[in-house]
N, C-alpha and C positions, 0 to 999 in steps of 0.2 A: 421480548421481541422474537418473531419467528425468523428462522433461517431461510434466506433466499438462495436459490440454486443458480450458480453461474454455469449454465449448460454450454455456453458458447466457448468456454475456455477450460480445457482439461488441466488438471494439476501438473501432469507430466509435461505439458507444453511450456511451463515456466521453470526453466532450469535453475539449479542453485546459483545464487549470486545475481539473479535477474529480476526485473520488474515488469509488470504488465498492468494495463488499464482495463477495467471491466465496468460496463454500465449495467447496474443491477438495482432493481427496486427504485428506479428514478434517480439514482445517485451515481456519480463518477467515483469509482473506487480504485485505488492502486493496490496491487498485491505484490509482496516481496517474498522471494524464496530465500531464506537464510539457512543454509546447510540442511535443506530438506524440511524445514518448518516454515509454514506459510503465515504471513501477517498481512492484514488488510487495514487500510487507512484512507482518509479522504485524499483524493488525487490532487486537489488544489492546494498549493502552498499558501499558508496563512499570511504571507507577506504581500505577494502580488498576484495570487491566483494562478500561477504557472503550473503546468502538469508535472507532478512529481514522478510519474511513471516515465517521463522523458529525461529524468535526472540520472544520477549515478548511485549505485548501492555499494557501500563499503562495509562489509560485515552486517551489522544491524542498523547502520546509519544510512539514510537517504539524503542526497545532496541535490538541492534544487538547481536545475540548469540555468535558470534566469539570473539569480543573484547570489547563489551559494549558501542559502540558508540550509541548516542541517537539522534533521529530526531523528529520533530513535523510533524505528518502525514498530518496536514491541510495545511502547508506551505512548507514543505521540509527542513525547517531551521535546522541546526545542534544545538543541545542542550548540547551535551557533547562530548569531544574527545574520541577516537583518530581521528575520521573523522573531516575534515575541510571543505569539499565541501558539499553544500546542495543537497538534492534529487530533482529530477524532479517530479512534481506532475501533475496529470491529472484530468480534470473535470469528474464527475460521475453523472449520473442520473439513476433512477430506474423506469421502467414502466412494469407493469404486472409481477413483481418479476424477471425481467431480468435486469442485469447490463449493462449499456451503458457507455463506457469509451472513452473519446476523446484522441486518441493517434496519 
């Protein structure tokens, strides 16, 4: 898969411990900054399709604001219900403060 460039959002705009939503390649992608490392995953919670970028980030865990489902942003694995299906994750690289996400 080719890397798509998220030119509308600079990596430096997503501070450590923060989440952002990016529309790229026709997909809604959430990006998490975990101690300076960026992780990209589907923005829609697999339980009720709520935006995960509007949730909370605790370390490498994103918590859905709607019903509290928890996911590991590094792997997409479900950590707590009500979600049962994992998230799709996408490789990320940063070059010259620009996010490149393979979607």
